[in-house]
SESE-211052 format. One record per residue (C-alpha): x, y, z; residue number from 1. Coordinates in pm, 1 decimal, m for minus. Layout:
X: X Y: Y Z: Z nr: NUM $
...
This chain:
X: m1149.8 Y: m1232.3 Z: 1869.7 nr: 1 $
X: m782.1 Y: m1329.6 Z: 1863.5 nr: 2 $
X: m497.8 Y: m1120.7 Z: 1722.3 nr: 3 $
X: m178.1 Y: m1279.5 Z: 1594.5 nr: 4 $
X: 110.7 Y: m1126.6 Z: 1403.0 nr: 5 $
X: 445.2 Y: m1227.4 Z: 1257.7 nr: 6 $
X: 732.7 Y: m1077.9 Z: 1064.0 nr: 7 $
X: 827.7 Y: m1223.3 Z: 726.4 nr: 8 $
X: 1071.3 Y: m1149.8 Z: 447.1 nr: 9 $
X: 968.0 Y: m1133.4 Z: 81.9 nr: 10 $
X: 1238.3 Y: m1212.1 Z: m173.5 nr: 11 $
X: 1217.8 Y: m1029.7 Z: m506.8 nr: 12 $
X: 1262.6 Y: m1219.6 Z: m832.6 nr: 13 $
X: 1509.4 Y: m954.8 Z: m948.0 nr: 14 $
X: 1650.9 Y: m632.5 Z: m806.5 nr: 15 $
X: 1381.4 Y: m366.4 Z: m789.7 nr: 16 $
X: 1541.1 Y: m34.8 Z: m885.9 nr: 17 $
X: 1367.6 Y: 299.8 Z: m837.1 nr: 18 $
X: 1486.3 Y: 655.1 Z: m773.9 nr: 19 $
X: 1483.8 Y: 591.5 Z: m397.9 nr: 20 $
X: 1722.1 Y: 292.5 Z: m416.3 nr: 21 $
X: 1767.5 Y: m73.0 Z: m511.4 nr: 22 $
X: 1586.2 Y: m353.5 Z: m330.6 nr: 23 $
X: 1618.3 Y: m732.8 Z: m328.2 nr: 24 $
X: 1377.2 Y: m802.8 Z: m41.8 nr: 25 $
X: 1096.7 Y: m652.1 Z: 162.2 nr: 26 $
X: 1020.1 Y: m707.5 Z: 528.9 nr: 27 $
X: 650.4 Y: m761.9 Z: 599.6 nr: 28 $
X: 424.9 Y: m775.6 Z: 901.8 nr: 29 $
X: 139.3 Y: m1023.2 Z: 863.9 nr: 30 $
X: m171.5 Y: m966.1 Z: 1077.0 nr: 31 $
X: m423.0 Y: m1242.6 Z: 1156.0 nr: 32 $
X: m758.2 Y: m1175.9 Z: 1323.0 nr: 33 $
X: m957.9 Y: m1488.0 Z: 1406.8 nr: 34 $
X: m1298.3 Y: m1564.9 Z: 1553.3 nr: 35 $
X: m1454.4 Y: m1907.9 Z: 1582.2 nr: 36 $
X: m1321.6 Y: m2096.3 Z: 1281.4 nr: 37 $
X: m1256.9 Y: m1796.3 Z: 1054.5 nr: 38 $
X: m930.7 Y: m1610.9 Z: 998.5 nr: 39 $
X: m879.2 Y: m1272.9 Z: 833.8 nr: 40 $
X: m546.1 Y: m1142.5 Z: 704.2 nr: 41 $
X: m383.8 Y: m805.1 Z: 650.5 nr: 42 $
X: m30.7 Y: m694.1 Z: 578.9 nr: 43 $
X: 204.2 Y: m398.4 Z: 583.1 nr: 44 $
X: 559.5 Y: m370.2 Z: 455.8 nr: 45 $
X: 875.1 Y: m186.5 Z: 559.7 nr: 46 $
X: 937.2 Y: 98.8 Z: 315.1 nr: 47 $
X: 1250.7 Y: 296.2 Z: 394.7 nr: 48 $
X: 1143.6 Y: 619.8 Z: 224.2 nr: 49 $
X: 831.4 Y: 614.7 Z: 442.9 nr: 50 $
X: 1053.5 Y: 547.7 Z: 747.7 nr: 51 $
X: 860.4 Y: 235.9 Z: 844.9 nr: 52 $
X: 997.1 Y: 33.6 Z: 1138.3 nr: 53 $
X: 806.2 Y: m293.4 Z: 1173.5 nr: 54 $
X: 964.7 Y: m366.8 Z: 1511.8 nr: 55 $
X: 790.2 Y: m56.8 Z: 1645.9 nr: 56 $
X: 464.8 Y: m184.6 Z: 1497.4 nr: 57 $
X: 513.0 Y: m516.0 Z: 1681.0 nr: 58 $
X: 562.9 Y: m330.0 Z: 2009.6 nr: 59 $
X: 247.8 Y: m128.5 Z: 1942.5 nr: 60 $
X: 49.5 Y: m445.2 Z: 1868.2 nr: 61 $
X: 159.5 Y: m599.1 Z: 2196.5 nr: 62 $
X: 33.7 Y: m290.9 Z: 2379.6 nr: 63 $
X: m307.9 Y: m288.1 Z: 2212.5 nr: 64 $
X: m359.0 Y: m664.3 Z: 2176.3 nr: 65 $
X: m588.2 Y: m698.8 Z: 2477.6 nr: 66 $
X: m806.4 Y: m409.1 Z: 2363.7 nr: 67 $
X: m837.6 Y: m547.6 Z: 2010.4 nr: 68 $
X: m919.6 Y: m896.4 Z: 2131.6 nr: 69 $
X: m1188.2 Y: m759.5 Z: 2365.8 nr: 70 $
X: m1385.1 Y: m613.8 Z: 2072.9 nr: 71 $
X: m1709.9 Y: m775.1 Z: 1970.1 nr: 72 $
X: m1771.2 Y: m856.0 Z: 1605.1 nr: 73 $
X: m1898.8 Y: m524.2 Z: 1471.9 nr: 74 $
X: m1964.8 Y: m381.3 Z: 1128.4 nr: 75 $
X: m1625.7 Y: m304.4 Z: 968.1 nr: 76 $
X: m1683.7 Y: 71.2 Z: 963.5 nr: 77 $
X: m1767.6 Y: 62.4 Z: 1336.0 nr: 78 $
X: m1456.3 Y: m145.9 Z: 1406.1 nr: 79 $
X: m1253.9 Y: 107.3 Z: 1207.6 nr: 80 $
X: m1369.0 Y: 385.5 Z: 1439.3 nr: 81 $
X: m1233.0 Y: 178.1 Z: 1726.8 nr: 82 $
X: m902.2 Y: 137.9 Z: 1540.6 nr: 83 $
X: m880.6 Y: 515.6 Z: 1495.7 nr: 84 $
X: m894.9 Y: 555.4 Z: 1873.1 nr: 85 $
X: m570.5 Y: 356.7 Z: 1904.5 nr: 86 $
X: m355.3 Y: 622.5 Z: 1732.4 nr: 87 $
X: m197.0 Y: 385.3 Z: 1481.1 nr: 88 $
X: 38.5 Y: 458.2 Z: 1193.7 nr: 89 $
X: m156.1 Y: 436.9 Z: 862.4 nr: 90 $
X: 44.2 Y: 130.3 Z: 749.5 nr: 91 $
X: m48.1 Y: m62.1 Z: 1064.9 nr: 92 $
X: m403.1 Y: 73.0 Z: 1058.7 nr: 93 $
X: m438.5 Y: m60.7 Z: 704.4 nr: 94 $
X: m318.3 Y: m408.9 Z: 798.3 nr: 95 $
X: m571.9 Y: m431.9 Z: 1081.8 nr: 96 $
X: m857.2 Y: m282.6 Z: 879.5 nr: 97 $
X: m797.9 Y: m521.8 Z: 587.4 nr: 98 $
X: m766.3 Y: m820.5 Z: 821.2 nr: 99 $
X: m1098.6 Y: m730.1 Z: 980.3 nr: 100 $
X: m1277.0 Y: m693.4 Z: 644.7 nr: 101 $
X: m1142.0 Y: m1036.3 Z: 550.5 nr: 102 $
X: m1257.9 Y: m1187.8 Z: 879.3 nr: 103 $
X: m1598.7 Y: m1016.9 Z: 876.3 nr: 104 $
X: m1673.4 Y: m1130.1 Z: 522.1 nr: 105 $
X: m1578.4 Y: m1488.5 Z: 604.7 nr: 106 $
X: m1805.2 Y: m1482.6 Z: 911.3 nr: 107 $
X: m2090.8 Y: m1345.3 Z: 698.0 nr: 108 $
X: m2004.2 Y: m1577.6 Z: 407.5 nr: 109 $
X: m1998.0 Y: m1277.5 Z: 175.5 nr: 110 $
X: m1714.8 Y: m1123.5 Z: m23.5 nr: 111 $
X: m1604.3 Y: m763.5 Z: 26.7 nr: 112 $
X: m1751.1 Y: m691.0 Z: m316.0 nr: 113 $
X: m2090.3 Y: m833.1 Z: m214.0 nr: 114 $
X: m2086.7 Y: m647.6 Z: 118.6 nr: 115 $
X: m2019.2 Y: m316.5 Z: m58.5 nr: 116 $
X: m2226.3 Y: m380.9 Z: m373.4 nr: 117 $
X: m1932.3 Y: m322.2 Z: m607.1 nr: 118 $
X: m1907.8 Y: m397.0 Z: m978.0 nr: 119 $
X: m1674.0 Y: m661.1 Z: m1117.7 nr: 120 $
X: m1740.5 Y: m590.2 Z: m1485.2 nr: 121 $
X: m1479.1 Y: m443.1 Z: m1720.7 nr: 122 $
X: m1204.6 Y: m421.0 Z: m1459.2 nr: 123 $
X: m904.1 Y: m212.2 Z: m1570.2 nr: 124 $
X: m585.0 Y: m405.7 Z: m1636.4 nr: 125 $
X: m284.7 Y: m363.9 Z: m1407.3 nr: 126 $
X: 48.2 Y: m230.5 Z: m1520.7 nr: 127 $
X: 377.3 Y: m413.9 Z: m1462.7 nr: 128 $
X: 674.5 Y: m220.2 Z: m1329.9 nr: 129 $
X: 988.4 Y: m172.9 Z: m1539.4 nr: 130 $
X: 1272.4 Y: m90.9 Z: m1300.9 nr: 131 $
X: 1523.8 Y: 189.3 Z: m1348.0 nr: 132 $
X: 1793.6 Y: 82.8 Z: m1595.3 nr: 133 $
X: 1941.8 Y: 141.4 Z: m1936.0 nr: 134 $
X: 1667.8 Y: 251.7 Z: m2174.5 nr: 135 $
X: 1755.5 Y: m29.0 Z: m2418.2 nr: 136 $
X: 1700.6 Y: m285.9 Z: m2142.2 nr: 137 $
X: 1373.5 Y: m122.0 Z: m2037.2 nr: 138 $
X: 1244.3 Y: m126.1 Z: m2395.3 nr: 139 $
X: 1351.5 Y: m488.3 Z: m2436.5 nr: 140 $
X: 1152.0 Y: m586.7 Z: m2127.0 nr: 141 $
X: 844.1 Y: m406.6 Z: m2259.3 nr: 142 $
X: 866.4 Y: m566.0 Z: m2603.0 nr: 143 $
X: 911.8 Y: m918.0 Z: m2461.2 nr: 144 $
X: 638.0 Y: m887.5 Z: m2199.4 nr: 145 $
X: 296.7 Y: m1053.8 Z: m2223.8 nr: 146 $
X: 147.1 Y: m766.0 Z: m2020.8 nr: 147 $
X: m32.0 Y: m479.4 Z: m2198.2 nr: 148 $
X: 36.5 Y: m191.4 Z: m1958.5 nr: 149 $
X: 369.8 Y: m72.0 Z: m1819.8 nr: 150 $
X: 499.2 Y: 165.7 Z: m1557.7 nr: 151 $
X: 853.1 Y: 272.3 Z: m1645.0 nr: 152 $
X: 1061.4 Y: 389.1 Z: m1350.6 nr: 153 $
X: 1294.7 Y: 687.4 Z: m1395.3 nr: 154 $
X: 1573.9 Y: 834.3 Z: m1187.3 nr: 155 $
X: 1577.4 Y: 1188.2 Z: m1315.5 nr: 156 $
X: 1452.5 Y: 1288.5 Z: m1658.4 nr: 157 $
X: 1642.5 Y: 1188.1 Z: m1971.0 nr: 158 $
X: 1461.8 Y: 1354.6 Z: m2259.8 nr: 159 $
X: 1620.0 Y: 1119.3 Z: m2512.9 nr: 160 $
X: 1479.2 Y: 822.0 Z: m2322.2 nr: 161 $
X: 1133.1 Y: 979.0 Z: m2326.4 nr: 162 $
X: 1162.5 Y: 1024.0 Z: m2703.5 nr: 163 $
X: 1254.3 Y: 654.7 Z: m2739.2 nr: 164 $
X: 956.3 Y: 535.3 Z: m2535.2 nr: 165 $
X: 694.6 Y: 740.5 Z: m2718.6 nr: 166 $
X: 707.5 Y: 553.8 Z: m3055.0 nr: 167 $
X: 663.1 Y: 208.2 Z: m2898.2 nr: 168 $
X: 285.3 Y: 228.4 Z: m2933.8 nr: 169 $
X: 243.3 Y: 53.9 Z: m2597.5 nr: 170 $
X: 37.2 Y: 162.4 Z: m2296.9 nr: 171 $
X: 316.0 Y: 322.8 Z: m2095.0 nr: 172 $
X: 316.1 Y: 535.1 Z: m1779.8 nr: 173 $
X: 616.8 Y: 710.0 Z: m1626.1 nr: 174 $
X: 703.7 Y: 707.2 Z: m1255.5 nr: 175 $
X: 983.4 Y: 937.5 Z: m1142.5 nr: 176 $
X: 950.5 Y: 863.3 Z: m769.0 nr: 177 $
X: 999.3 Y: 1235.9 Z: m705.4 nr: 178 $
X: 1319.7 Y: 1266.6 Z: m912.9 nr: 179 $
X: 1221.5 Y: 1531.2 Z: m1172.4 nr: 180 $
X: 1318.3 Y: 1897.5 Z: m1152.0 nr: 181 $
X: 1082.8 Y: 2189.5 Z: m1199.7 nr: 182 $
X: 1239.0 Y: 2248.2 Z: m1541.9 nr: 183 $
X: 1173.4 Y: 1884.2 Z: m1633.0 nr: 184 $
X: 808.0 Y: 1920.6 Z: m1539.8 nr: 185 $
X: 763.1 Y: 2238.6 Z: m1742.0 nr: 186 $
X: 908.0 Y: 2066.4 Z: m2049.2 nr: 187 $
X: 683.6 Y: 1764.4 Z: m2001.2 nr: 188 $
X: 355.5 Y: 1947.7 Z: m1950.9 nr: 189 $
X: 420.5 Y: 2177.4 Z: m2248.9 nr: 190 $
X: 513.3 Y: 1888.0 Z: m2483.3 nr: 191 $
X: 207.2 Y: 1777.9 Z: m2680.2 nr: 192 $
X: 345.2 Y: 1424.8 Z: m2731.7 nr: 193 $
X: 351.5 Y: 1362.0 Z: m2354.9 nr: 194 $
X: m25.6 Y: 1310.7 Z: m2359.5 nr: 195 $
X: 42.4 Y: 967.6 Z: m2509.9 nr: 196 $
X: 179.2 Y: 847.2 Z: m2176.6 nr: 197 $
X: m103.7 Y: 715.6 Z: m1957.3 nr: 198 $
X: 16.5 Y: 928.5 Z: m1666.0 nr: 199 $
X: 333.3 Y: 1063.5 Z: m1505.6 nr: 200 $
X: 348.6 Y: 972.7 Z: m1139.6 nr: 201 $
X: 491.3 Y: 1178.9 Z: m851.6 nr: 202 $
X: 728.0 Y: 1394.3 Z: m1059.5 nr: 203 $
X: 854.1 Y: 1610.2 Z: m771.2 nr: 204 $
X: 948.0 Y: 1559.6 Z: m404.1 nr: 205 $
X: 662.2 Y: 1580.9 Z: m153.9 nr: 206 $
X: 503.4 Y: 1927.8 Z: m133.4 nr: 207 $
X: 697.8 Y: 2061.6 Z: m433.5 nr: 208 $
X: 409.8 Y: 2032.5 Z: m678.8 nr: 209 $
X: 316.0 Y: 2396.6 Z: m743.4 nr: 210 $
X: 508.2 Y: 2395.4 Z: m1075.5 nr: 211 $
X: 255.9 Y: 2140.6 Z: m1205.6 nr: 212 $
X: m54.7 Y: 2234.5 Z: m1403.9 nr: 213 $
X: m345.0 Y: 1996.0 Z: m1429.0 nr: 214 $
X: m449.1 Y: 2141.9 Z: m1765.6 nr: 215 $
X: m112.9 Y: 2069.3 Z: m1933.9 nr: 216 $
X: m34.7 Y: 1779.2 Z: m2166.9 nr: 217 $
X: 99.8 Y: 1564.5 Z: m1881.5 nr: 218 $
X: m149.8 Y: 1362.0 Z: m1681.1 nr: 219 $
X: 19.4 Y: 1423.4 Z: m1346.9 nr: 220 $
X: m57.0 Y: 1158.9 Z: m1086.3 nr: 221 $
X: 1.0 Y: 1220.1 Z: m714.8 nr: 222 $
X: 145.1 Y: 933.3 Z: m513.8 nr: 223 $
X: 345.1 Y: 1045.4 Z: m210.6 nr: 224 $
X: 171.4 Y: 1384.9 Z: m229.9 nr: 225 $
X: m166.7 Y: 1212.4 Z: m191.3 nr: 226 $
X: m167.5 Y: 1049.9 Z: 150.0 nr: 227 $
X: m524.6 Y: 1078.2 Z: 271.9 nr: 228 $
X: m866.8 Y: 1235.3 Z: 230.4 nr: 229 $
X: m748.9 Y: 1579.9 Z: 339.6 nr: 230 $
X: m490.8 Y: 1607.8 Z: 60.4 nr: 231 $
X: m746.5 Y: 1587.6 Z: m222.3 nr: 232 $
X: m872.2 Y: 1946.3 Z: m206.2 nr: 233 $
X: m520.2 Y: 2090.8 Z: m200.1 nr: 234 $
X: m398.5 Y: 1899.8 Z: m505.8 nr: 235 $
X: m679.5 Y: 1984.6 Z: m750.0 nr: 236 $
X: m501.4 Y: 2271.2 Z: m936.8 nr: 237 $
X: m191.7 Y: 2057.9 Z: m993.2 nr: 238 $
X: m282.3 Y: 1692.1 Z: m1044.6 nr: 239 $
X: m533.0 Y: 1525.0 Z: m1274.4 nr: 240 $
X: m494.9 Y: 1182.5 Z: m1111.7 nr: 241 $
X: m420.4 Y: 1024.8 Z: m776.3 nr: 242 $
X: m270.8 Y: 694.6 Z: m665.5 nr: 243 $
X: m452.4 Y: 544.7 Z: m367.4 nr: 244 $
X: m249.1 Y: 285.5 Z: m178.9 nr: 245 $
X: m415.2 Y: 114.3 Z: 113.3 nr: 246 $
X: m113.1 Y: 143.3 Z: 339.5 nr: 247 $
X: m82.0 Y: 516.0 Z: 275.8 nr: 248 $
X: m443.6 Y: 600.0 Z: 354.9 nr: 249 $
X: m504.2 Y: 347.6 Z: 633.9 nr: 250 $
X: m690.8 Y: 61.0 Z: 470.5 nr: 251 $
X: m1000.1 Y: m32.7 Z: 273.0 nr: 252 $
X: m1242.0 Y: 171.4 Z: 483.4 nr: 253 $
X: m1074.8 Y: 510.6 Z: 421.2 nr: 254 $
X: m992.6 Y: 410.8 Z: 62.0 nr: 255 $
X: m1364.7 Y: 381.1 Z: m12.0 nr: 256 $
X: m1414.9 Y: 733.7 Z: 119.9 nr: 257 $
X: m1117.9 Y: 866.4 Z: m77.7 nr: 258 $
X: m1249.0 Y: 714.2 Z: m399.2 nr: 259 $
X: m1590.2 Y: 869.9 Z: m344.3 nr: 260 $
X: m1447.7 Y: 1215.9 Z: m276.7 nr: 261 $
X: m1188.1 Y: 1195.6 Z: m555.6 nr: 262 $
X: m1452.0 Y: 1092.9 Z: m808.7 nr: 263 $
X: m1672.4 Y: 1386.7 Z: m707.0 nr: 264 $
X: m1373.4 Y: 1621.1 Z: m745.4 nr: 265 $
X: m1304.6 Y: 1499.3 Z: m1099.2 nr: 266 $
X: m982.9 Y: 1307.7 Z: m1041.5 nr: 267 $
X: m880.2 Y: 1000.1 Z: m1233.4 nr: 268 $
X: m806.0 Y: 731.0 Z: m974.8 nr: 269 $
X: m556.1 Y: 447.0 Z: m950.7 nr: 270 $
X: m531.0 Y: 166.6 Z: m698.7 nr: 271 $
X: m160.8 Y: 108.6 Z: m641.6 nr: 272 $
X: 56.1 Y: m107.5 Z: m420.9 nr: 273 $
X: 392.9 Y: m149.2 Z: m258.2 nr: 274 $
X: 594.8 Y: m468.6 Z: m305.4 nr: 275 $
X: 347.1 Y: m693.0 Z: m125.2 nr: 276 $
X: 237.5 Y: m1053.2 Z: m103.3 nr: 277 $
X: m101.8 Y: m1175.1 Z: m221.7 nr: 278 $
X: m238.1 Y: m1065.2 Z: 118.5 nr: 279 $
X: m194.0 Y: m698.8 Z: 29.1 nr: 280 $
X: m269.3 Y: m740.4 Z: m340.0 nr: 281 $
X: m599.8 Y: m921.5 Z: m270.7 nr: 282 $
X: m714.2 Y: m622.0 Z: m67.2 nr: 283 $
X: m632.2 Y: m383.8 Z: m351.4 nr: 284 $
X: m800.1 Y: m603.8 Z: m612.0 nr: 285 $
X: m1146.0 Y: m568.9 Z: m458.7 nr: 286 $
X: m1146.2 Y: m194.4 Z: m534.9 nr: 287 $
X: m1049.4 Y: m220.7 Z: m901.2 nr: 288 $
X: m1409.2 Y: m189.4 Z: m1022.1 nr: 289 $
X: m1415.9 Y: 165.7 Z: m882.2 nr: 290 $
X: m1106.3 Y: 309.5 Z: m1050.6 nr: 291 $
X: m952.2 Y: 412.2 Z: m1382.6 nr: 292 $
X: m602.3 Y: 269.6 Z: m1344.4 nr: 293 $
X: m456.4 Y: m28.9 Z: m1161.1 nr: 294 $
X: m99.7 Y: m95.3 Z: m1049.9 nr: 295 $
X: m115.1 Y: m415.4 Z: m846.1 nr: 296 $
X: 188.3 Y: m607.3 Z: m966.7 nr: 297 $
X: 354.1 Y: m633.2 Z: m622.9 nr: 298 $
X: 303.3 Y: m1007.2 Z: m571.9 nr: 299 $
X: 417.9 Y: m1076.0 Z: m929.3 nr: 300 $
X: 760.0 Y: m936.7 Z: m837.0 nr: 301 $
X: 829.7 Y: m1174.6 Z: m544.3 nr: 302 $
X: 947.0 Y: m1535.4 Z: m542.4 nr: 303 $
X: 817.3 Y: m1657.4 Z: m204.0 nr: 304 $
X: 454.4 Y: m1549.6 Z: m178.2 nr: 305 $
X: 295.7 Y: m1695.2 Z: 135.0 nr: 306 $
X: m71.7 Y: m1654.9 Z: 45.5 nr: 307 $
X: m332.6 Y: m1720.8 Z: m220.4 nr: 308 $
X: m635.0 Y: m1510.6 Z: m308.8 nr: 309 $
X: m710.7 Y: m1260.9 Z: m583.3 nr: 310 $
X: m422.1 Y: m1216.2 Z: m823.8 nr: 311 $
X: m302.3 Y: m1048.8 Z: m1141.3 nr: 312 $
X: m220.3 Y: m1255.3 Z: m1450.2 nr: 313 $
X: m54.9 Y: m1070.2 Z: m1738.5 nr: 314 $
X: m232.1 Y: m760.0 Z: m1614.9 nr: 315 $
X: m579.7 Y: m908.9 Z: m1580.4 nr: 316 $
X: m741.6 Y: m894.4 Z: m1236.6 nr: 317 $
X: m855.8 Y: m1241.2 Z: m1126.5 nr: 318 $
X: m1086.7 Y: m1205.2 Z: m826.6 nr: 319 $
X: m1111.6 Y: m1503.7 Z: m593.1 nr: 320 $
X: m1484.6 Y: m1456.0 Z: m536.8 nr: 321 $
X: m1451.8 Y: m1617.6 Z: m193.0 nr: 322 $
X: m1584.5 Y: m1462.8 Z: 129.6 nr: 323 $
X: m1405.6 Y: m1164.0 Z: 278.9 nr: 324 $
X: m1097.4 Y: m1076.0 Z: 75.9 nr: 325 $
X: m1059.6 Y: m1442.1 Z: m22.6 nr: 326 $
X: m719.4 Y: m1474.8 Z: 140.8 nr: 327 $
X: m571.0 Y: m1805.4 Z: 256.0 nr: 328 $
X: m215.8 Y: m1873.2 Z: 366.8 nr: 329 $
X: m6.6 Y: m2130.7 Z: 181.0 nr: 330 $
X: 27.4 Y: m2450.2 Z: 378.0 nr: 331 $
């Protein structure tokens, strides 16, 4: 097996504004695992509020390259146990795990969905992100969009803005990116009209969730608070829903375990994404048959995608159906 990797820069179609900051580009690390004539791809991105340094990831890859390349072609879950022994950051672990699933499926001539016996019927639609901005501009974007589901970004809570969004009769979720106060959350979960929002994502900074009540009118969804399998038990009294992102949890292999445990615990589940190319989005798409919500618009927000595979068109998940994750690089 051969390991290759390269840094790239994704350009956004327009400035992406969230509570954490404004972004016009994303740095990415593309992973390629190859064997014989097959190539598998995975990806991770530099997210400042996760303190991701891709240069450090490159140095780590150079250190472990020989060990990775010495591995025989094993079942993906066995290969993942090897990856765990390398003490990798979850973002880098995810890129390698996804690349291996893509490679393994191509070698077996079976898709990830076939290998895991997953359903592809009645897939939930993805939301499209509406960046932080003037409420009139946000509403205009919603009304002009051909998508059916929306995630509206907030920087702090403006109750008047919430009141303006409610009558739109559109499928709208709210994402504060940890910018709401405890007082904001109390008002939201005690307001009967708030139940008409699909969910309210990560209202408070990490580990400041004890003000939340999962039996209130707000469907609280944990994002940054829900990093891995171990966080699920802790969050039950506070959150009704969780956002699983492959880079947060370490890839497709742990995501499957998280979905299983979260479903047993009674959570609603979303597959989410960062601002990613089709490499990352294709990996998320294969899990959409297992979840309640989808937020996989990352590749729709960039202007220089370097891959093809599964994709999202006006919210609808279009699976490639090809072996592995169905990822190919643009020529």
